[in-house]
N, C-alpha and C positions, 0 to 999 in steps of 0.2 A: 660422722657417727662415732668414731673412736674417741674423739675429744669429749663428746657428750657423756660417755661412760664415766670419765673422770669426774665430771661436774654434776651429774644427775643425782638427786637425793636418793639415798640408799640405806638399808638396814645393816648396821655393822654386826658381824658375827665373829666370835673368836674361832680358833681353828677347830676344836671339837664340834662346836655347833655348826660350823660351815660344812664339815664332812657329813654330819648327821642329817642336816637339812637337805643337802644335795643328794644324798642317798635316798631320802624319802621321795624327792621329786623324780629321780631316775627310776625308782621302782614302779611309779604310777604312769609313766609315759611311754610313748612309742615315737619313732622318728629319729632325727639326728641330734646327737650331742656333740657340740664343738668345743675343742680345747685349743686356745691360742696361747703360746708361750713366747715371751719376748726377752726376759732377763738372760744375761749371759753368764751370770753367777748367782747361785742360790746355795745357802748353807743347809745341807741336808743332814744336819746332826741327828744322830740316833738311827739313821739308816745303815744297815749292816754293810752294804756295798760302799757307801760313802766313807764309813769309818775305815774300811780296808784300803780305800783310795788314799785317805789322809795318812795312813800308816805306810803307804808305799808298796802295798801288796797287790799288784795288778792281776796276777793269776787268780787270787782269791776273788777279786772283783768280778772277773769273767766267770768263775765257777758259780758265784751267787746268781749272776744274770742267767746262766744256762739252767740253773735249778728251777727257774721260774716259768719255763716253757709250758709245762702241763697246766699250771694255774691260769696262764694267759689264754691258752687255747680253750679251756673250759669257760672262762669269762666271755670270750668272743662267741662261743656257741650259745651260752645262756642269753646273751644280749640279742642274738639273731632270733631265738625263739620268742623273745619278748617283742620283737619288732623294733629294736633299738640298734642304731649304727653309730659307733663312736669314731669321730674323725678328729685328728690332731694335726695342728700346724705349728711347726717349730721355726721361729725366725733365728737366723744364725749370722753373726758378724764374722768376717774373715780378716785375718787368720782366726781360727776358732780358739776360744778360751780353753783353759784346762778343764773347766766345768763342762763345757760342751763336749769336749773329747771324752770325758767320763760318761756323760749321759747318753750320747748317741749310739754307742754299742748296745746299750740296754734297749733303746727304742728300735734298733735294728732287729733284735730278737723279737720284740713285740710285733714288728711288721711281718717278720717271717711266720709268726703265729696267727696272722690274719688281721692285725690292727691296720687301719687306714691312716698312714702317717706321711706327711709331706714336709719338705723343707723349703723355705724361701730366704734368699739372700737379703740381708738387711738393707742393702743398697736399693732394693726394689721398692722399699716403703718409705724412703727418705722424705718424699713429699707429703706423707701422712703424719709426720712427726715434727712439724714445725713448732707446735705448742707443747705437746706431751709425747712421751714414747707410747707405742701401742700398749693398751692395757692388757695385762694377763687375765684371761677370762675362761670360765667354764659356762657355756651357753646351752641350756637344756631345752631344746626345741624352741617353742615360744612361751614356755612356762616360767623360766627364771634365768637370770644372769648373775653369776658370781664373779665379782671383780677382785681378784686375789691380791692380798696385802702382805707386805714384808716389813720387818723392822729395819733399823739402820745397819744391822749386820747381815742383812739379806736372809734372815730366818723367816719362814712363812708363819704368819700370825693369825690368819683368818681371811675373811672376804667381806666385801660390801655386796649385799643382795639387792638386785633390782627385779621387781616382778611386774612392771608395766609391760604388758604384752606387745605394745607397739614398739617400745624401745628394744625389748628382747628380740623380737622378730627382725628388726632392722640390724641389730648387732650380728645376728646369725647370718643374715644375707651378706653383710660386709665381710665376715670371716670367710664365708663360702667363696666370695669373689677372689680373695687372696689365695685361698686354697686351690682354686682353678688355675692360678698362675704358677703354682709351686711344683717342685719335682718330687718323685718318689724318694722317700728317705734312704732306701737301700742304695739307690744310684748315687746320692750325695755322699753317703758314708764311704762307699767304695772309692770315689774320686778324691774327696777332701780330707777324710779322717783316717782311714786305714793306712795310707802311705806314711803317715806321721809316726806310726808306732805307738807303744803304750805311753800315755801321758803321765806327768808328775803333778802332784797337787800343788796348786798355787792360787791364792785368793785373787 
């Protein structure tokens, strides 16, 4: 299924169009939204916490993360009222990259605010990556699948949209199966990330 996402004909969307389109889909739906993340490095240029990380200011990174708690709780509450459940699966290679060590403390705060986030060791998916790495995806119920795209510098540039409901539903089921094998993000962070201390930026 995951290889098919790479090869299936799709509509290319630039980054603003991807976010606008996925927002429209999410506003009209109920059910589960799946997010699968595989990349071990992404250039998050323009993100305030990322810029602080690049500048070596870890206390500022954490202060920014902490400041987002109220907004995250509100988003989770609004989704629940709509009948939407957002589930996120993060694939992590060990030892973790500096990017992962930057990202996971933010995701931990999200989890503490009610987000359903799990982590799966990349070794558990090796048999699924013989041809391609797992695709990074946002899967909105059985309505639409967005295959996230990056440029050569790992800057997000948009997504390929698939709206064939059979393909979208199969992709959602495949992510759900991996999610069922994964562990809660907070447990993973406590064991694998926190003992390492503050990370330093490295591409």
